[in-house]
N, C-alpha and C positions, 0 to 999 in steps of 0.2 A: 493382184498377181495370179496368173493362171498356172494351172497344173502342168501345162506344156513346158513353161519355162522352167519350173522346178525339175521336171523329168529330163530336159535337156542338160541342165547343169549337173545333175547326178551322173548321167552317163559319160558327160566330159570328164568328170572327176573321179569316175569309178575306179580306176587303176590305183589312184592315190588313196581313196578311201578304204579300199580292201587291204592295200599294203599297210597302211597305218592301223587299221583294225587288227591286223595280224600282230603288229608290234606290241599293241595294247594287251592282246591276249597272252603274249609270252611272259608277262610278268606274273610269277607265282605268288600272287598277292592273297594269301590264304590267312585271314584274320584270326581263325580260331588256334593257330599254332604259333607260339612265340618265335619259333626258330626261323620264321618267314619275315620277321620284322624289317630286315634290311630290304627285302624284296618290296614290302609294302611301301616304305619310304621312297625307293626307287620309282615305283609306279606313281605315287603321288606327284613326285617332281617332274616325271615325264609328262603327266597329265597337265600339270601347272604350265609347262612350257607350250603345250599344244594349245591349251585354251588362250593363253596369252597371244600366240600367233594368230588366232582367229580374230582378235581385236578387242577382247574384253579386259577390263582391269581385274588382275587376279592376284590371290595371295594364298599362302598356306596358313591355316589357322591351327596353332599347336592345341593338343589336348594331352591328357595324361597318359594316352595310349598312342594312337597314330593320328596324323594330320588330316585335317578336312581342307578339300581344295574349294575355295570360295571365289566366285567371279561375279562381276556386275557390269552392266551398261545401262546408265540411267538418262542417257541423252535424248531419249524420246520425249522428256519433258514432263512436267507436273500434270499436264492435261490428259496424259495417257495412263492407263493402268500399269501396275507392276506385276510381273509374273515370276514366281520362284519355282524353279525346276529342281527337283531332288533326285539324285542317284547315288550309286556307290561303286567303288572300284574294288572292293574286296570280293573274294569268291570262296565258295565251299571247299573243304578238304576233297581230296581225289580218291579216297579209298572207296572200294577195293581197287588197286591199281592194276591188278592182272586182268581186270574185265575191260580195260580200256583198249581200243583197237589202234590208238596212237598215243603218243606222249600227250597228256592232257595240256601241256604247256607248249605244244609245238603244233599249232592249228593245221588242219588238213581240209581241203575241200573234196566233197564227194557228192556228186549229182545236185549241185547247187546248194548244199548244206555245209556249213562250217563247223567242224568237231573241234571242240576245246573246252576246257573248264572256264566258265564265264562267257562262252559264246552268246548265250542268251541272257543269263542272270549274272550280273546286270550290265555287264561291259557292252554287249550287243545293243541292248535297248538304250544305254546311255550314248553309245556311239552314233546311233542314228539321230539322237537328239542334238549332239554336237554339230553333226553335218547339217542339220536344218538350220542352226544359228549361222554356220558358215555361209550357207546359200543365201539366207536373207541379207547379210552383209553384201554379198557379191552382186545380188540382183536388185536390191532396193538402195544400197549405199549406206543404210543404217537400219536398226532394228525398229519394227513398227510399234512396239511397247518397250517399257523398261523391263530388263530381265536380270535376274539374279539366279546364280547357280550355286547348290550346296551338294558337293559330291564327297560323301564320307567313306571311311575305310573299314567300318565294323558293323555294317547291317547284318551280316551273316553270324555275328557274334555279339549281340546285345545292344550295339551302338553306344556303349557306355562313355566313350570319349566325347561323341558329339553331345549327348545328353548332358554331360557335366559342364559343358560351356554354353549351353542354350541360353540361360539368363544374361550371360555377358554379350551374346551375339545376337540378340533378338532384333535389334535394329537393323543389323545387317541382312536379316532375313525378312523383314517386314514387306508384306506383299498383299495385293488383293486377290490373288489366285495362287493356289499351289498345285503344281501339275506333277504327278508321279508316274513316270514311264517304266513301271516294274511289274506289270501283271500280264495275264493271258487274255486271249480271246478264245471263244469255244471252238471256232473252226476257222481255217485260214481264209475262207471267203465269206465269213459272216462279220461284219464290223460291229464293235461294241465297246462302250465305255464302261469302266468299272466305278461303281458308286459306293464301294465299301469293302473292307478287308476285315478279317477276323483278328482278334488279339491273340497273344500267346504267352505261356510260361513254360520254362524248361528247367528240369530238375534231374537230380541223380541221386540214388541210394546206394550205399555199399553195406552188404550184411557180413558180419564177421563171426565165424563159429569156432575158430581155433587159432593159435599162434602160427601154425604152419600146415601145409597140406599133409593129410593123413593117409595112411595105407587103408584102402577100402576093405581089405580082409580083416585086418587087425582091429579096425575101428568101426567097420560096418555093423550097425545094430547098437553102437554105443553113442557115437557122435551124431548130432543132428546136422544134417547136410545143408549148408547155406543155399545151394541151388534149389533144394527142396523147400526151404523157407521162403525163397523168392517166388517160386512157382506158386505156392499156397496163397501168398499175400496178393499177387497180382491177379490171381484167378477170381478173387472176390471183388475186383473192381468193375466188372460188368455182369449183366444178366445176358441170357441167351438172345434177347431181342436187340442187343447192341446198346442198351441204356446203361449209362454210367451209375454205378451204385454207392458212389461216395456221398454220404449224407449231405444235403443242402447244396449239392453241386449245381442244381438247376434253379435254385431260389430266385436268383435276380435276372434269369432270362426273360427277355420281353419278346414273345412270338410275334411275327409279323402279322398284321391285320390282313383281312381278305383284300382291302383296297391296296394295301402296300404291296401285297403279292402280285397284283395286277401289273405293277410297273416293270416287273422283272420277268425274263424268260427263262424258265427252268427246263425247257424242253431239250432232252438229249437222250438218244437211244442207248440203253445200257451196253448194247453190243459194240458201240464205239470204244468203250474202254477195253474190251477184250481185243479188239482189233489193234488199238493203238499201244497198249501196254500190257496185254495178256491177262487183265483182270477177269476173272470168271466167278469169283465169289465175292459178295458185297457184305461189308462189315458195319454199315452205318445203322442208326435207328430205324427200325421198322416203322412204316407209316410215312416216311418221307421219300421223295424222289431223290435220286443220287446228287443232283445239283442243289436241291433245297437242303439236303443234309450237309453238303460241303459249305454252303454259303451262309446258312441261317442257324446251325445248330453247333453247340460246343461238343468238343471231343476229348478224349484221354487216350494217348497212343504211346506204346512202348517203341522207342526209336532204336534201342540197343540193349542187348542183354548178354551176359556172359558170366562164367565162372568154371574153373577147372582147366583141363587140358585140351588144346585145339590143334596140336601139332599133327604130323603124320603118324599113323599106327594108333596105338592105344596105350593109355596110361591109367591104372587102376588106383585112383585116389578119391578122397573126399576133399574137395577144395576148402582152403582156409577162408575164402572169400567169394562172394557173388556180387555182381553189379548190374543195375539196371538204369538205363537213361530213358526218360520220358518227358513228354511234353503235352499240353492242352492247347487246343485253339478255342478261343473264346469269342462271344458275341457281345453286341452292345449292351451296356448296363452292368456286365460281370466285372468285378473288381480283382484284378490279377493277384494282389496280395492276399486276399480272402481265399482264393482258390488254392494258392500254395499252402496256406495255413490248414485248410480242410483236408488237403491231400496228406500232408505231413501227420496230422492227428489220426487220420484213418489208418495209415501204414503203421504208425507206432502202436496203435491200439490192437492191431493184428500181428504184431511181431511175436514170434515164439519165444517163450522163457529161455533165457540164457543166450540168445543171439543178440549181438550188438549191431546197432544201425548208425551209419553216418549219412547225413542228408546234405545236399548241396544244391544251391539255386544258381541258374545261369544267366537268367535275365527275363524281362517280362515286358509286355506292352499292351495297351488296351486296344479294343476294336475301333475302327473308324467307319463312319457312314456319311457320306456327302448328300448334297441337296440336288435333285434332278432339275430343279429351276435356276441353279446358280449359273452366272455368266460363263465360268470356265467349263462347266459341264456342257452347256449349250455350244460354246465354242468348239470343244473336242468332237461333240456329237455330229456337228455339222461337217467338221473336218473329215471324219471318217465316211460320211455320206457322200462327199465330194470326191473322195479318192476311191471308194468301193463302187460307187454308182448304185447304192441301195440303202434303204433306211438303216439307221444305226440302232442296235438293241441296247438295252440297259440291263447290266449283270452286276453280280457281286463277286468276290473272290474268297475262296477258303483259305488262301494263304494270308501272310502277315508281313507287314512292314512296320515293325513295332515302334520306331522313333516318330512316325507321322503324327501320332496322337500327341506326343510330347511337343512336336513343332508347333501344331495347331493351337495348343494351349498357350504358347507364348505369343504367336501372331494373329491368331483369330481371323484366319483367311478361309475363302472358299476353297474346296479340294475336289479333284477329280483324278482317278487313276486311269492310265491308258497303256497299252502294250500290244505287241505282236506276238507274244509267246504262245505256245501250244502245250497241252498236257503231255505230249509225246516228245517234247525237246529234251528230256532226261536231265533237267535241272536238278541238282543235288544228287546226281547218279553218274555211273560211268557212261562215257560217250555222249556228253551234253552236246547239243548242236543247235545251230540257228540258220534259217534260210536266207540266202542273199535276196530272194525276192521279198522276204518280209522285212529285211533291213531297209530296202528301198521304200516299201510301202509306209513303214514306220516313219521314215524320213518325210515322206510327203505329208502325212497325217500331222506330224509334229509342226512342220512349217506352216501349214494352214491352220492349225490350232492357235499358233502364236499370232498369225495375221488376224484371224476371226476375233480373238480376244482383244486386240487393239481397236477393233471396229465396234465391239461391244455385241457380238452375235455368236 
């Protein structure tokens, strides 16, 4: 199947593709907030109907939380490999809402970019994947390989529902290759497959110093301020070089060998970050290039911090409580459970006397690393090369798709991650966006990857 045929099909269907994409984006499918559960279910049911119309056998798999949309077409036969494509229909919260230039669930197009929550992560990347399946049906009459889809609704909030049912549905997910269209490329004109993601743990602490907020004049100098406690505790977590100071944090890290480093392209001008997202100060470990630090080193980051009064004007209080939310990105061989235990022990040891601490864990996932020589990696790499007209680079991702490690544990498949995202797409931030040009390129790469996988190249 040539690219001209795929390109022509996309252009013929462009209006419908974009209109349905906008409909998909209008669902406020925020998994982290229970008040959006109805919208989550509505989105799952809409997606179920859409995939059914494409021509696949489809069903909703119930979980203790929100449903998984599962689909399959195994008519290619036993002599053809089976490909499992993973994606998610949930999105991140929209805060701070006042920084959005449009309603995050009322998509708008500006200069070829679609602005909406989920425009890229992961509705946009899932959308071009579904369009590739549609096109293969239309142009070939049937799929060139056996295909299974697993589209969950909690990737942005620990994937607990899917993880809980994995042992029961592993036969449904059984495949020779796992393809995850949920990552970035370094530049829109530079093709690259992603051979690994970092793991993650997410946590929260609450420090309590009194039963109520206190007058800072009457109690200043008497009460120990929980905000001060929090600042002191967190300041001990890093040294000036960016190294994490939590004891044994790096014990299980396996640095890349010089031979392994040669497989990946860490080249990126630091000025790129300043141009794209305004970064002019770098906080990673000294001695590592920005991409090397992002892809191969673990981190400890504070994601949210607060305590006291944040309204207009001023309020002179010593807050009763202070809260911090933080996460770690982990690399292969690091055990998320051990990291959580190390952090909790460290914080408790540095807790000022008389301050109470609550600790909450939000979820975890191990790092994933795929093989450069796997069939699915070769198939995706060739597809990128065919679409972009230039050699495909091999990269890693500093991000995480936590459930992938759990899926691989059950099905033992080859894995590769692909995507058309860019660092400048503002995923997880206000004004998330995704280019229609990249939606089309993603469609082309996905269709050619599926075809190449059936041929075994």
